[in-house]
DRENDRENLUM-741009 format. One record per residue (C-alpha): residue in three letters; x, y, z. Coordinates in pm, whole numbers, padded with zeros to 5 digits, always signed. Example, Ala and Ser with C-alpha at 12.3 -4.5 7.8 and 13.67 -1.06 7.14 Angstrom:
% residues 2
Ala+01230-00450+00780Ser+01367-00106+00714
//
This chain:
% residues 364
Met-07695+08636+10832Ser-07819+08641+10472Glu-08178+08549+10397Phe-08221+08205+10240Gly-08550+08038+10153Val-08670+07685+10090Tyr-08976+07629+09873Val-09146+07287+09897His-09381+07197+09612Ile-09672+06970+09702Pro-09838+06868+09372Phe-10155+06702+09503Cys-10509+06839+09479Ala-10855+06699+09546His-10985+06890+09244Arg-10821+07103+08979Cys-10972+07452+08959Asp-11080+07581+08620Tyr-10813+07852+08607Cys-10517+07648+08738Ala-10212+07592+08516Phe-09974+07486+08794Ala-09798+07149+08813Thr-10071+06985+09020Tyr-10256+06655+08996Ala-10590+06530+09126Asp-10517+06163+09050Arg-10183+06099+09225Asp-10275+06072+09595His-10134+05719+09601Leu-09788+05874+09560Met-09805+06091+09871Ser-09595+05880+10108Asp-09327+05805+09848Tyr-09327+06168+09741Ala-09271+06295+10097Ala-08984+06047+10139Ala-08827+06163+09811Val-08850+06529+09914Val-08678+06449+10245Thr-08401+06273+10052Glu-08356+06573+09820Ile-08335+06804+10121Glu-08075+06581+10287Arg-07865+06589+09969Asn-07890+06966+09950Val-07787+07003+10313Ala-07492+06768+10260Ala-07386+06990+09969Gly-07374+07296+10196Gln-07723+07445+10186Pro-07748+07738+10434Leu-07994+07753+10722Ala-08334+07860+10596Thr-08475+08189+10719Ser-08808+08110+10553Val-08984+07796+10433Phe-09289+07795+10208Phe-09507+07493+10131Gly-09694+07565+09808Gly-09871+07367+09541Gly-10101+07219+09455Thr-10253+07183+09796Pro-10000+07130+10078Ser-10286+07065+10322Arg-10384+06769+10101Leu-10070+06591+10222Pro-10116+06406+10554Ala-09998+06639+10830Asp-09738+06392+10955Asp-09581+06372+10607Leu-09572+06750+10572Leu-09411+06791+10913Arg-09161+06515+10835Ile-09047+06730+10542Leu-09034+07040+10760Asp-08826+06862+11024Ala-08567+06775+10759Ile-08505+07143+10672Pro-08234+07308+10887Arg-08356+07657+10968Thr-08295+07951+11196Asp-08476+07978+11528Asp-08683+08268+11395Ala-08757+08119+11053Glu-09094+08192+10898Val-09274+07872+10793Thr-09582+07912+10571Val-09826+07643+10460Glu-10088+07702+10191Cys-10422+07547+10287Asn-10758+07496+10120Pro-11048+07627+10331Glu-11206+07282+10345Asp-10888+07146+10510Ala-10867+07416+10775Ser-10986+07222+11077Leu-10884+07346+11420Glu-10719+07010+11482Arg-10500+07033+11172Leu-10404+07396+11225Thr-10322+07339+11592Tyr-10104+07043+11495Tyr-09918+07256+11240Arg-09868+07536+11492Arg-09733+07306+11762His-09480+07156+11523Gly-09315+07465+11380Val-09550+07623+11125Thr-09569+07998+11191Arg-09792+08126+10911Met-10090+08000+10709Ser-10226+08107+10370Phe-10583+08026+10264Gly-10729+08033+09912Ile-11066+08198+09976Gln-11085+08359+09627Ser-11435+08501+09682Thr-11728+08490+09923Arg-11989+08507+09645Pro-12149+08179+09531Ala-12167+08258+09159Val-11802+08361+09153Leu-11687+08051+09340Ala-11883+07837+09095Asp-11730+08012+08795Leu-11379+07960+08936Gly-11448+07594+09001Arg-11397+07632+09376Arg-11579+07390+09605His-11582+07556+09945Gly-11886+07740+10072Thr-11948+08112+10098Leu-11897+08113+10477Ala-11556+07946+10456His-11379+08272+10542Glu-11558+08283+10877Glu-11475+07922+10962Val-11112+07964+10856Ala-11063+08286+11052Arg-11206+08127+11365Ala-10988+07815+11334Val-10661+07990+11253Thr-10709+08236+11539Asp-10801+07963+11787Ala-10495+07764+11675Gly-10275+08052+11785Phe-10150+08196+11454Ala-10065+08565+11480Thr-09987+08608+11110Trp-10182+08456+10823Asn-10304+08533+10475Met-10617+08504+10265Asp-10622+08506+09884Leu-10884+08666+09662Ile-10913+08648+09283Val-11078+08926+09082Gly-11179+08922+08718Ser-11434+08642+08688Arg-11707+08712+08433Ala-11952+08611+08706Glu-11828+08886+08937Ser-11962+09241+08959Leu-11796+09534+09134Glu-12053+09491+09408Asp-11938+09130+09447Val-11578+09246+09479Ala-11671+09500+09743Thr-11873+09239+09932Ser-11591+08985+09932Val-11341+09240+10061Ser-11585+09368+10323Asp-11663+09014+10435Leu-11293+08962+10512Leu-11242+09301+10674Asp-11552+09260+10891Leu-11432+08935+11046Pro-11380+08949+11425Thr-11013+08890+11344Pro-10945+09008+10987Pro-10653+08851+10802Pro-10334+09051+10868His-10219+08987+10510Leu-10420+08973+10187Ser-10316+08864+09839Val-10542+08970+09552Tyr-10473+08824+09210Ala-10612+08916+08871Leu-10766+08614+08700Thr-10586+08506+08384Ala-10706+08266+08114Glu-10411+08025+08097Pro-10380+07800+07788Gly-10475+07441+07852Thr-10718+07517+08133Pro-11100+07496+08116Leu-11112+07871+08164Gly-10854+07931+07893Gly-11044+07711+07649Asp-11371+07903+07682Ala-11342+08250+07532Ser-11680+08350+07672Arg-11535+08321+08023His-11213+08511+07962Pro-11176+08809+08198Asp-11255+09154+08065Glu-10940+09365+08113Asp-11123+09688+08195Ala-11355+09519+08445Thr-11059+09346+08608Ala-10874+09676+08636Asp-11177+09840+08797Ala-11204+09553+09044Tyr-10836+09570+09130Asp-10851+09947+09181Leu-11148+09906+09412Val-10962+09646+09618Gly-10670+09883+09664Val-10895+10166+09778Leu-11079+09945+10027Leu-10771+09778+10173Glu-10557+10089+10199Gly-10852+10271+10351Ala-10867+09997+10614Gly-10502+10039+10715Tyr-10335+09780+10493Glu-10015+09886+10321Trp-09953+09798+09960Glu-09644+09574+09939Glu-09635+09439+09586Ile-09870+09427+09289Ser-10085+09153+09441Asn-10013+09191+09814Trp-10127+09409+10102Ala-10042+09371+10472Arg-10095+09537+10803Pro-09763+09676+10936Gly-09551+09396+11079His-09733+09118+10894Glu-09542+09114+10566Cys-09450+08772+10425Arg-09076+08722+10474His-09057+08454+10206Asn-09227+08677+09949His-08978+08953+10017Leu-08694+08708+09958Tyr-08826+08656+09604Trp-08886+09025+09546Asn-08533+09105+09662His-08393+08859+09406Gly-08263+08649+09693Glu-08146+08290+09696Tyr-08366+07989+09760Ala-08378+07615+09705Gly-08690+07457+09558Val-08754+07093+09644Gly-09009+06856+09499Ser-09137+06811+09145Ala-09150+07128+08932Ala-08986+07335+09208His-08760+07622+09099Ser-08438+07735+09269His-08212+08040+09245Arg-07854+08006+09375Asp-07513+08145+09284Gly-07633+08313+08968Val-07811+08003+08837Arg-08184+07945+08810Tyr-08281+07579+08784Trp-08588+07361+08814Asn-08687+07004+08884Val-08870+06766+08652Arg-09241+06840+08639Thr-09425+06519+08728Pro-09418+06360+09075Asp-09386+06011+08925Arg-09065+06097+08742Tyr-08933+06296+09036Ile-08979+06003+09278Ala-08814+05761+09033Met-08510+05984+08981Ile-08457+06038+09352Ala-08489+05662+09413Lys-08215+05596+09155Gly-07981+05846+09321Glu-08010+06084+09026Ser-08049+06459+09035Pro-08412+06557+08968Arg-08300+06872+08790Gly-08492+06925+08468Gly-08309+07231+08338Glu-08117+07542+08429Glu-08033+07893+08317Val-07706+08068+08402Leu-07780+08435+08459Asp-07528+08685+08324Glu-07476+09019+08494Ala-07714+09200+08259Thr-07993+08952+08328Lys-07938+08955+08704Ala-07940+09333+08711Phe-08253+09358+08500Glu-08435+09097+08709Arg-08345+09274+09034Asn-08498+09595+08910Ser-08797+09422+08751Leu-08884+09262+09084Ala-08818+09575+09288Leu-09037+09783+09060Arg-09331+09560+09146Thr-09299+09662+09514Arg-09342+09981+09711Val-08960+10010+09734Gly-08929+10082+09363Val-08607+10152+09173Pro-08362+10442+09137Leu-08461+10707+08885Glu-08141+10628+08696Ala-08277+10283+08615Phe-08469+10449+08329Asp-08334+10642+08034Ser-08664+10826+08015Leu-09001+10827+08186Ser-09179+11037+07927Glu-09389+10755+07782Ile-09483+10606+08119Ala-09506+10917+08339His-09879+10853+08393Leu-09808+10504+08530Val-09542+10586+08790Asp-09470+10805+09090Val-09130+10966+09146Arg-09020+11066+09494Asp-08678+11118+09653Gly-08503+10987+09344Arg-08697+10658+09326Val-08964+10537+09088Thr-09260+10332+09204Leu-09572+10219+09025Ala-09873+10446+09055Ala-10200+10275+09147Asn-10309+10279+08781Gly-09975+10130+08676Arg-09980+09817+08888Leu-10185+09596+08657Val-09986+09711+08353Ala-09648+09685+08522Asn-09497+09512+08219Gln-09541+09831+08018Val-09312+09999+08271Ile-09069+09712+08321Val-08983+09685+07950Arg-08853+10042+07966Leu-08594+09966+08233Arg-08235+10010+08123Ser-08070+09681+08036Ala-07697+09765+08025Gly-07534+09478+08211Asp-07248+09672+08368Asp-07444+09977+08475Asp-07432+10033+08852Thr-07783+10178+08854Leu-07917+09833+08777Arg-07744+09662+09070
//
């Protein structure tokens, strides 16, 4: 059976972090019930139109744990899925009560992902995060007691308030937990336009310092037995995120909810951005689709290789006309090209040199 994913966008947050440019809102909680009902309706329409069984489901946002648990699980129950489907819910540390996590686990959620970002107070303050510095300990205890075997923690590196010592401390704090997270995502901070961080040049990340921090993370995690999966992801063997791999394999998925993106049958499409408009369109029986892009063979081939190059699988050597200008950024083994450790944060410099001939078999 082919892999097929469902992404559910939950656009509600208690507070918008300084670096966040996602389609999220801290003033729309009154829409939660209507929003959940609209998402269920969209799912039912998709299923009626022949949507396959989901092999993975991912609740992202925003803050999925902001949604009342019963509403979230009502959405999950509406999604036809395989018996072994992976179901992931992103959760803020302050929402990670044992009661909530146990409820999720008993009703079909198989995997949790927690936005820890840092364990250092100055860094959390600079990022606009509100949880305390011991949140990682409380989260690890709750998720383990709730019975989750696989779960993830996120870190962000690159804050101007963060030193290399802070980075090492945050990573060590997670690795030293009685039950360390089996999967870790580590993202480089970016100053997105329109965000408080983006509007303050004095807080913009220093590229060299961010690269040093990222390199240190890789050394520490790989030294602790984690395998590098993709530019921002490391996992212990057997704890890879199935839904992530669906994206990286250029697989097919349906996105439901406001601002959610889908990829099916050679078409990439997305829903309208605001929850208010999304709810209204669903209520009128209209499609919430906000736009689409039909992918030609050249684009599909290029995207497949662009995504694969970001992972440890890499691409065939023939995907490049020449490696001379990027030889220092890649490794070549057994006829495949992967990013070297120093090439991961500058992956775009490698990706733009991929061949782009649409009918070339090396790109498929």
